Residue frames relative to the residue before (quaternion, step in Angstrom):
aa qw qx qy qz dx dy dz
K 1.0000 0.0000 0.0000 0.0000 0.00 0.00 0.00
D 0.7778 0.1671 -0.0557 0.6033 3.42 1.23 -0.69
P 0.1404 -0.8478 0.5076 0.0619 3.70 0.37 1.27
D 0.6861 0.4719 -0.3165 0.4544 3.71 1.09 -0.15
W 0.5200 0.6101 -0.4180 0.4273 3.60 1.37 0.19
A 0.4680 -0.7340 0.4384 0.2235 3.70 -0.71 1.07
P 0.6591 0.5720 -0.3523 0.3381 3.60 0.63 -1.16
P 0.6756 0.4992 -0.3496 0.4149 3.74 0.68 -0.80
Y 0.6075 0.5379 -0.3537 0.4652 3.57 1.18 -0.62
A 0.6126 0.5348 -0.3379 0.4739 3.58 0.97 -0.95
G 0.6939 0.5049 -0.2946 0.4205 3.62 0.86 -0.99
R 0.6516 0.5243 -0.3079 0.4536 3.47 1.10 -0.76
A 0.5813 0.5514 -0.3618 0.4766 3.56 1.29 -0.64
R 0.6413 0.5413 -0.3110 0.4461 3.58 0.97 -0.91
V 0.5976 0.5746 -0.3352 0.4476 3.57 1.03 -0.90
W 0.7186 0.4386 -0.2312 0.4876 3.53 0.69 -1.18
A 0.6191 0.4891 -0.3748 0.4868 3.72 1.00 -0.48
G 0.6344 0.5400 -0.3251 0.4475 3.59 1.05 -0.63
L 0.6347 0.5141 -0.3036 0.4906 3.54 1.09 -0.87
Q 0.6485 0.4778 -0.3491 0.4787 3.59 0.90 -0.59
M 0.6675 0.5475 -0.3147 0.3945 3.51 0.71 -1.10
F 0.7750 0.3350 -0.1913 0.5007 3.53 0.95 -0.92
S 0.5003 -0.7217 0.3522 0.3236 3.45 1.32 0.63
W 0.3707 0.7136 -0.4987 0.3235 3.60 1.12 0.82
E 0.7804 0.1055 -0.1119 0.6061 3.56 1.38 -0.17
L 0.5958 -0.5948 0.4322 0.3233 3.54 -1.16 0.77
P 0.5071 -0.6394 0.4492 0.3636 3.61 -0.92 0.55
Q 0.6139 0.5265 -0.3835 0.4459 3.70 0.95 -0.45
V 0.6748 0.4325 -0.3131 0.5094 3.54 1.19 -0.35
A 0.7041 0.5165 -0.2535 0.4163 3.58 0.94 -0.84
M 0.6687 0.5573 -0.2966 0.3928 3.44 0.86 -1.10
P 0.6466 0.4953 -0.3500 0.4627 3.67 0.77 -0.78
K 0.6639 0.5020 -0.3035 0.4638 3.62 0.99 -0.78
I 0.6008 0.5480 -0.3598 0.4574 3.57 1.02 -0.77
Y 0.7602 0.3919 -0.2471 0.4556 3.61 0.65 -1.06
E 0.5874 0.5415 -0.4192 0.4312 3.60 1.00 -0.51
N 0.7021 0.4917 -0.2635 0.4427 3.58 0.83 -0.98
L 0.6509 0.5008 -0.2938 0.4891 3.57 0.99 -0.99
N 0.6908 0.4791 -0.3093 0.4446 3.59 0.71 -0.90
T 0.6104 0.5468 -0.3443 0.4581 3.56 1.04 -0.73
A 0.6671 0.5267 -0.2897 0.4401 3.52 0.96 -0.94
L 0.6717 0.4948 -0.2815 0.4741 3.47 1.02 -0.88
T 0.6447 0.5259 -0.3096 0.4603 3.56 1.10 -0.77
L 0.6818 0.4642 -0.2943 0.4827 3.52 1.03 -0.65
D 0.8018 -0.0855 0.0233 0.5910 3.58 1.01 -0.40
L 0.3313 -0.7987 0.4830 0.1380 3.48 -0.24 1.41
N 0.7178 0.4054 -0.1957 0.5311 3.55 1.33 -0.49
S 0.3554 0.7161 -0.5295 0.2837 3.67 1.14 0.62
E 0.4875 -0.6795 0.5020 0.2207 3.34 -0.83 1.25
E 0.6697 0.5338 -0.2677 0.4415 3.59 0.96 -0.97
A 0.6603 0.4967 -0.2847 0.4861 3.49 1.08 -0.90
H 0.6468 0.4888 -0.3220 0.4889 3.66 0.87 -0.70
Y 0.6645 0.5067 -0.3202 0.4463 3.62 0.88 -0.87
N 0.6869 0.4832 -0.2763 0.4673 3.48 0.88 -0.88
S 0.5824 0.5453 -0.3348 0.5013 3.54 1.19 -0.84
A 0.6682 0.5085 -0.3131 0.4437 3.71 0.83 -0.79
L 0.6678 0.4553 -0.3156 0.4972 3.59 1.00 -0.85
I 0.6683 0.4841 -0.3522 0.4416 3.67 0.82 -0.70
A 0.5806 0.5864 -0.3459 0.4465 3.58 1.13 -0.77
V 0.7632 0.4204 -0.2018 0.4474 3.56 0.76 -1.02
W 0.8269 0.2760 -0.1105 0.4774 3.50 0.75 -1.00
V 0.6677 0.4049 -0.2730 0.5619 3.66 1.35 0.06
E 0.7973 0.2831 -0.1464 0.5126 3.62 0.81 -0.95
W 0.2679 -0.7887 0.4834 0.2692 3.49 1.25 -0.39
N 0.3916 0.7059 -0.4724 0.3539 3.51 1.08 0.82
W 0.2378 -0.8170 0.5076 0.1354 3.62 0.00 1.28
E 0.6627 0.5509 -0.3128 0.3995 3.49 0.92 -0.94
K 0.6180 0.5145 -0.2740 0.5275 3.60 1.03 -0.95
G 0.6953 0.5094 -0.3219 0.3919 3.50 0.70 -1.01
E 0.6441 0.5252 -0.2902 0.4744 3.49 1.01 -0.94
R 0.6087 0.5490 -0.3126 0.4799 3.62 0.96 -0.83
E 0.7449 0.4485 -0.2420 0.4305 3.46 0.81 -0.97
F 0.6096 0.5302 -0.3137 0.4989 3.48 1.29 -0.60
L 0.6716 0.4804 -0.3014 0.4769 3.51 0.88 -0.76
K 0.6032 0.5294 -0.3517 0.4819 3.66 1.13 -0.54
T 0.6064 0.5548 -0.3087 0.4788 3.51 1.07 -1.02
L 0.7380 0.4187 -0.2394 0.4719 3.69 0.74 -0.98
E 0.5709 0.5347 -0.3916 0.4846 3.49 1.11 -0.37
L 0.6969 0.4442 -0.2876 0.4840 3.67 0.93 -0.79
N 0.7955 -0.0344 0.0240 0.6045 3.64 1.14 -0.53
P 0.2531 -0.7987 0.5330 0.1181 3.67 -0.12 1.30
N 0.6692 0.5437 -0.2706 0.4282 3.50 1.13 -0.57
N 0.4668 0.6778 -0.4464 0.3514 3.63 1.26 0.20
A 0.3229 -0.8052 0.4665 0.1727 3.47 -0.09 1.36
F 0.6486 0.5284 -0.3118 0.4504 3.53 1.02 -1.01
A 0.6367 0.5360 -0.3159 0.4556 3.55 0.89 -0.79
Q 0.6545 0.5207 -0.3011 0.4580 3.53 0.97 -0.94
I 0.7260 0.4653 -0.2500 0.4403 3.64 0.82 -1.11
Y 0.6419 0.4923 -0.3104 0.4992 3.59 1.17 -0.74
Y 0.5985 0.5232 -0.3647 0.4849 3.67 1.05 -0.69
A 0.6511 0.5092 -0.3497 0.4410 3.59 0.93 -0.78
H 0.6495 0.4902 -0.3456 0.4673 3.61 1.07 -0.47
L 0.6180 0.5178 -0.3395 0.4845 3.51 1.09 -0.41
L 0.6338 0.5162 -0.3267 0.4745 3.54 1.05 -0.72
M 0.6354 0.5088 -0.3517 0.4624 3.58 1.13 -0.56
I 0.5801 0.5537 -0.3708 0.4685 3.59 1.15 -0.60
L 0.7001 0.4580 -0.2390 0.4929 3.51 1.10 -1.00
R 0.4504 -0.7057 0.4460 0.3167 3.68 1.23 -0.02
R 0.5125 0.5809 -0.4929 0.3963 3.55 0.97 0.46
M 0.1082 -0.8780 0.4633 0.0517 3.52 0.49 1.32
D 0.5921 0.5625 -0.3757 0.4380 3.69 0.97 -0.58
E 0.6687 0.4814 -0.2958 0.4833 3.53 0.87 -0.98
A 0.6325 0.5582 -0.3475 0.4093 3.52 0.95 -0.86
R 0.6536 0.5353 -0.2993 0.4435 3.47 0.98 -1.04
Y 0.6749 0.5407 -0.2916 0.4087 3.47 1.00 -0.86
R 0.6398 0.5362 -0.2661 0.4821 3.39 1.20 -0.84
A 0.6748 0.5040 -0.2696 0.4669 3.45 0.96 -0.92
D 0.6110 0.5266 -0.3103 0.5032 3.63 1.03 -0.69
L 0.6834 0.5001 -0.2736 0.4561 3.47 0.95 -0.94
A 0.6128 0.5516 -0.3060 0.4760 3.57 1.17 -0.71
L 0.6769 0.5084 -0.2843 0.4500 3.52 0.97 -1.00
E 0.6292 0.5345 -0.2934 0.4821 3.55 1.18 -0.87
L 0.6343 0.5399 -0.3255 0.4475 3.55 0.96 -0.81
D 0.8086 0.0366 0.0768 0.5821 3.67 0.88 -1.12
P 0.0821 -0.8808 0.4662 0.0097 3.54 0.42 1.11
E 0.7044 0.4222 -0.2349 0.5200 3.59 1.41 -0.34
Q 0.5145 0.6581 -0.4351 0.3360 3.54 1.19 -0.13
L 0.4881 -0.7045 0.4271 0.2883 3.61 -0.64 1.20
L 0.6901 0.4652 -0.3119 0.4583 3.75 0.63 -1.01
V 0.6373 0.5124 -0.3670 0.4435 3.64 0.90 -0.86
L 0.6253 0.5410 -0.3230 0.4604 3.61 0.99 -0.96
G 0.7126 0.4715 -0.3075 0.4187 3.54 0.80 -1.02
L 0.6676 0.5016 -0.2987 0.4620 3.56 1.08 -0.78
Y 0.6262 0.5165 -0.3526 0.4656 3.49 1.12 -0.67
C 0.5631 0.5630 -0.3906 0.4619 3.68 1.08 -0.49
Q 0.6384 0.5197 -0.3478 0.4488 3.59 0.98 -0.90
V 0.6239 0.5377 -0.3430 0.4515 3.59 0.96 -0.76
M 0.6207 0.5448 -0.3016 0.4763 3.61 1.01 -0.92
W 0.6295 0.5689 -0.3039 0.4333 3.51 1.02 -0.79
R 0.6573 0.4975 -0.2883 0.4871 3.49 1.05 -0.93
F 0.6892 0.4929 -0.2307 0.4784 3.53 1.13 -0.68
E 0.3257 -0.7819 0.4506 0.2821 3.48 1.49 -0.34
E 0.4160 0.6423 -0.5128 0.3892 3.51 1.10 0.88
W 0.2276 -0.8532 0.4680 0.0333 3.34 0.33 1.51
Q 0.6761 0.4956 -0.3026 0.4536 3.67 0.89 -0.88
S 0.6441 0.5154 -0.3178 0.4673 3.54 1.00 -0.81
M 0.6126 0.5309 -0.3309 0.4831 3.62 1.09 -0.86
L 0.7187 0.4483 -0.3016 0.4377 3.54 0.71 -0.91
D 0.6004 0.5473 -0.3537 0.4636 3.62 1.11 -0.66
H 0.7293 0.3958 -0.2982 0.4717 3.59 0.66 -0.90
A 0.5809 0.5320 -0.4119 0.4581 3.77 1.04 -0.52
N 0.6865 0.4578 -0.3259 0.4615 3.69 0.86 -0.81
K 0.5738 0.5580 -0.3978 0.4485 3.59 1.05 -0.65
T 0.6227 0.5863 -0.3185 0.4087 3.54 0.98 -0.97
L 0.6982 0.4828 -0.2228 0.4793 3.49 1.04 -1.18
T 0.6155 0.4916 -0.3932 0.4742 3.65 1.09 -0.20
I 0.6341 0.4829 -0.3462 0.4948 3.59 1.13 -0.30
D 0.8122 -0.0349 0.0311 0.5815 3.49 0.98 -0.94
P 0.3418 -0.8034 0.4481 0.1921 3.62 -0.02 1.32
D 0.7645 0.3785 -0.2224 0.4720 3.53 1.09 -0.52
Y 0.4017 0.7177 -0.4999 0.2713 3.66 1.21 0.27
Y 0.4161 -0.7788 0.4217 0.2059 3.55 -0.41 1.45
F 0.5792 0.6031 -0.3656 0.4089 3.62 1.03 -0.82
A 0.6271 0.5558 -0.3243 0.4390 3.65 0.95 -0.93
F 0.6929 0.4703 -0.3339 0.4327 3.64 0.77 -0.77
G 0.5667 0.5608 -0.3669 0.4793 3.57 1.17 -0.64
N 0.6829 0.5051 -0.2827 0.4456 3.61 0.92 -0.84
L 0.5892 0.5474 -0.3324 0.4926 3.52 1.12 -0.84
L 0.6705 0.5234 -0.3004 0.4315 3.59 0.80 -0.98
K 0.6598 0.4916 -0.2927 0.4872 3.60 0.98 -0.90
G 0.6596 0.5251 -0.3183 0.4335 3.52 1.00 -0.95
Y 0.6885 0.4460 -0.2958 0.4895 3.60 0.79 -0.90
E 0.5974 0.5134 -0.4021 0.4667 3.67 0.91 -0.61
G 0.6562 0.5087 -0.3350 0.4455 3.68 0.80 -1.00
M 0.7135 0.4792 -0.2590 0.4406 3.63 0.92 -0.81
G 0.3918 -0.7184 0.4698 0.3312 3.50 1.39 -0.48
N 0.4623 0.6370 -0.4624 0.4083 3.60 1.25 0.45
Y 0.0951 -0.8521 0.5143 0.0191 3.58 0.18 1.26
D 0.5866 0.5562 -0.4016 0.4304 3.54 1.09 -0.39
K 0.6423 0.4821 -0.2877 0.5217 3.63 1.05 -0.74
W 0.6299 0.5419 -0.3668 0.4184 3.54 1.05 -0.59
I 0.6128 0.5653 -0.2755 0.4785 3.48 1.25 -0.85
E 0.6844 0.4542 -0.3023 0.4836 3.45 0.93 -0.99
S 0.6328 0.5267 -0.3539 0.4438 3.67 0.93 -0.54
M 0.6360 0.5349 -0.3230 0.4529 3.50 1.16 -0.75
K 0.5658 0.6051 -0.3254 0.4559 3.52 1.21 -0.64
L 0.6872 0.5089 -0.2836 0.4339 3.47 0.92 -1.10
L 0.6144 0.5557 -0.3761 0.4149 3.65 1.09 -0.43
N 0.2174 -0.8246 0.5002 0.1503 3.59 1.40 -0.35
I 0.4105 0.7270 -0.4705 0.2854 3.57 0.82 1.03
W 0.7369 0.3298 -0.1801 0.5619 3.46 1.35 -0.26
D 0.4721 -0.6562 0.4858 0.3326 3.66 -1.14 0.47
E 0.7657 -0.4445 0.2563 0.3879 3.52 -1.30 0.32
E 0.6713 0.5128 -0.3109 0.4356 3.41 0.98 -0.86
T 0.6444 0.5137 -0.3290 0.4611 3.51 1.07 -0.78
F 0.5978 0.5453 -0.3355 0.4824 3.72 1.09 -0.64
K 0.6654 0.5169 -0.3100 0.4404 3.49 0.85 -0.92
S 0.6548 0.5016 -0.3029 0.4773 3.52 0.99 -0.90
L 0.5836 0.5663 -0.3276 0.4810 3.65 1.12 -0.86
E 0.7279 0.4458 -0.2598 0.4516 3.55 0.58 -1.15
E 0.6030 0.5498 -0.3283 0.4758 3.66 1.04 -0.76
T 0.6466 0.5226 -0.2913 0.4732 3.53 0.91 -0.98
L 0.6309 0.5565 -0.2954 0.4527 3.52 0.92 -1.08
R 0.7314 0.4435 -0.2501 0.4537 3.56 0.73 -1.16
E 0.7824 0.3943 -0.2247 0.4264 3.60 0.84 -0.79
F 0.7896 0.2811 -0.1091 0.5344 3.63 1.16 -0.73
G 0.5979 -0.5837 0.3841 0.3928 3.54 1.11 -0.22
Y 0.7032 -0.4913 0.3242 0.3989 3.59 -1.32 0.07
V 0.6126 0.5984 -0.3444 0.3847 3.44 1.01 -1.02
A 0.6508 0.5463 -0.2922 0.4389 3.56 1.02 -1.03
T 0.6075 0.5635 -0.3424 0.4429 3.66 1.11 -0.59
K 0.6236 0.5846 -0.3216 0.4074 3.51 1.15 -0.68
């Protein structure tokens, strides 16, 4: 309806990037679509927050270009310091770059900006995982489940948190909540855990 509005083009670029990342589309098909839409967004509005945010995501997780990704995250946050998604994904890039103190700062800021956002909470748990702050990870995963009891990302974070803590009884309980195996499989898993230890269950 508005072909001169930049954000929808940036969104389309991210959709194509997601299709490629999850192997739902071949790179030779997706990549031209990614750049066609992203370049259109930036041509229409060089200061589009959405365009620079999506450019940052694509740079890091499609191009594997850390320098460009950081530049684009910083531009996004210059345009809008309150973009919680940009803050939390920038935190993940900073972990890749092994700048852990900065990553923690950005992650805490993202959580402060949007403490009820499910994806922000899930990605924050991943930061806590890297810091081996298991209780914080579990607390935020459980908070996520109070908001949405079916949020799949939260269950994965629970499993990692209990694994880190060495609380394998809770790990088993969390596995059951996922409801991905039948009763016989769970029984075998639990027996293996009791008899041979956690490593054998993996």
